[in-house]
C-alpha positions as CSV (number, residue, x, y, z in Angstrom):
1,M,93.9,117.5,36.7
2,E,97.0,116.8,38.5
3,F,97.2,114.0,41.1
4,E,99.3,114.3,44.1
5,R,101.6,111.3,44.6
6,K,102.2,110.2,48.0
7,R,105.5,108.8,48.8
8,Y,106.0,106.3,51.6
9,H,109.3,106.1,53.1
10,V,110.0,102.7,54.2
11,H,113.0,102.1,56.5
12,L,113.9,99.3,58.7
13,D,114.7,100.3,62.3
14,I,117.7,98.2,63.4
15,A,118.2,99.8,66.7
16,P,116.4,97.1,68.7
17,L,118.4,94.5,66.7
18,V,121.6,96.1,67.6
19,D,120.6,96.3,71.2
20,V,119.8,92.6,71.3
21,V,123.1,91.7,69.7
22,L,125.1,93.8,72.0
23,N,123.3,92.3,75.0
24,L,124.0,88.8,73.8
25,L,127.7,89.7,73.3
26,L,127.9,91.2,76.8
27,F,126.2,88.2,78.3
28,F,128.6,85.8,76.6
29,M,131.7,87.9,77.5
30,L,130.7,88.1,81.2
31,T,129.8,84.3,81.5
32,S,132.8,83.1,79.7
33,H,134.9,84.2,82.7
34,L,132.8,82.1,85.0
35,I,133.8,78.9,83.4
36,E,135.4,76.8,86.1
37,E,139.1,76.5,85.7
38,P,141.1,74.0,87.8
39,A,142.4,75.8,90.9
40,I,145.6,73.8,90.9
41,K,148.0,75.0,88.3
42,I,150.1,72.3,86.6
43,R,151.6,71.8,83.3
44,L,151.0,68.4,82.0
45,P,153.6,66.5,80.0
46,D,153.2,66.2,76.2
47,S,152.2,63.0,74.5
48,T,151.3,62.2,70.9
49,T,148.8,59.4,72.0
50,A,146.9,61.4,74.6
51,E,143.1,60.9,74.8
52,S,140.4,63.4,76.0
53,M,139.8,63.2,79.7
54,R,136.4,62.7,81.2
55,E,135.9,64.6,84.3
56,T,133.7,62.0,85.9
57,S,136.6,60.1,87.4
58,Q,138.5,60.6,90.6
59,I,141.7,62.7,90.2
60,V,145.0,62.8,92.1
61,T,147.0,66.0,91.2
62,I,150.7,66.4,92.0
63,T,152.0,70.0,91.6
64,K,155.5,71.1,90.7
65,N,156.3,71.7,94.4
66,G,155.3,68.1,95.3
67,E,152.0,69.0,96.8
68,L,149.3,66.3,96.5
69,Y,145.6,66.9,95.9
70,F,142.9,64.4,95.8
71,M,139.6,65.7,94.3
72,D,140.9,69.3,94.9
73,K,141.7,68.7,98.5
74,R,145.2,68.8,99.9
75,V,146.4,65.5,101.3
76,D,149.8,64.1,102.4
77,L,151.3,61.0,100.8
78,K,150.6,59.0,104.0
79,N,147.0,60.0,104.0
80,L,146.3,59.5,100.3
81,R,145.5,55.8,100.5
82,A,142.8,56.5,103.2
83,A,141.3,59.3,101.1
84,I,141.1,57.1,98.1
85,Q,139.6,54.2,99.9
86,D,137.0,56.6,101.6
87,S,135.9,58.0,98.2
88,F,135.2,54.7,96.5
89,P,132.3,52.5,97.5
90,E,133.3,49.2,99.3
91,R,132.8,46.7,96.4
92,E,133.3,49.0,93.4
93,K,136.8,50.3,92.9
94,G,136.5,52.9,90.1
95,F,138.8,54.5,87.7
96,L,141.4,57.1,89.0
97,R,143.4,59.6,87.0
98,I,146.8,61.0,88.1
99,K,147.6,64.5,86.9
100,A,151.3,65.3,87.6
101,D,153.2,68.4,86.5
102,K,155.9,67.6,84.0
103,E,158.6,68.8,86.5
104,V,157.5,66.4,89.3
105,D,160.2,64.1,90.7
106,V,159.7,60.6,89.3
107,G,160.2,59.1,92.7
108,L,157.2,61.0,94.0
109,L,155.1,59.9,91.1
110,V,156.0,56.3,91.8
111,S,155.1,56.7,95.4
112,V,151.8,58.0,94.5
113,I,151.2,55.1,92.0
114,D,152.1,52.7,94.9
115,E,149.6,54.4,97.2
116,V,146.9,54.2,94.6
117,R,147.6,50.4,94.0
118,L,147.6,49.7,97.7
119,S,144.1,51.4,98.0
120,D,142.8,48.5,95.8
121,V,142.4,50.8,92.7
122,K,143.9,48.8,89.9
123,T,142.6,50.9,87.0
124,F,144.4,54.3,86.7
125,S,145.9,56.4,84.1
126,I,148.5,59.3,84.0
127,V,147.0,62.3,82.3
128,T,149.0,64.0,79.5
129,E,148.4,66.7,76.9
130,R,148.3,66.1,73.2
131,R,151.2,67.7,71.3
């Protein structure tokens, strides 16, 4: 008597796995372009002692062309002090960061620092990039 042997073909269908991986890849590729980049393009000066910047502070940006931005809004040098004073609460003068392009005139940078100090903000820093 001869017995018939049944053979079971076991295979793993990886098509759904490939679909999930490709969908994840597509999702991350599309959302990576939505990461907010600063709208004001500047090249920061290099420094070997630069520290990482926390985005929680107020920021004054000076572009290569000498344009001033406070919290991404264009301001003039004469209106900078009022804009800074309006943004801080009356008794609390917080921390301010100055981001200046490496090709900015030093005289303009000093004028901005003077306006920052005259607005009663005593704690500020100039942002640089680590080499």
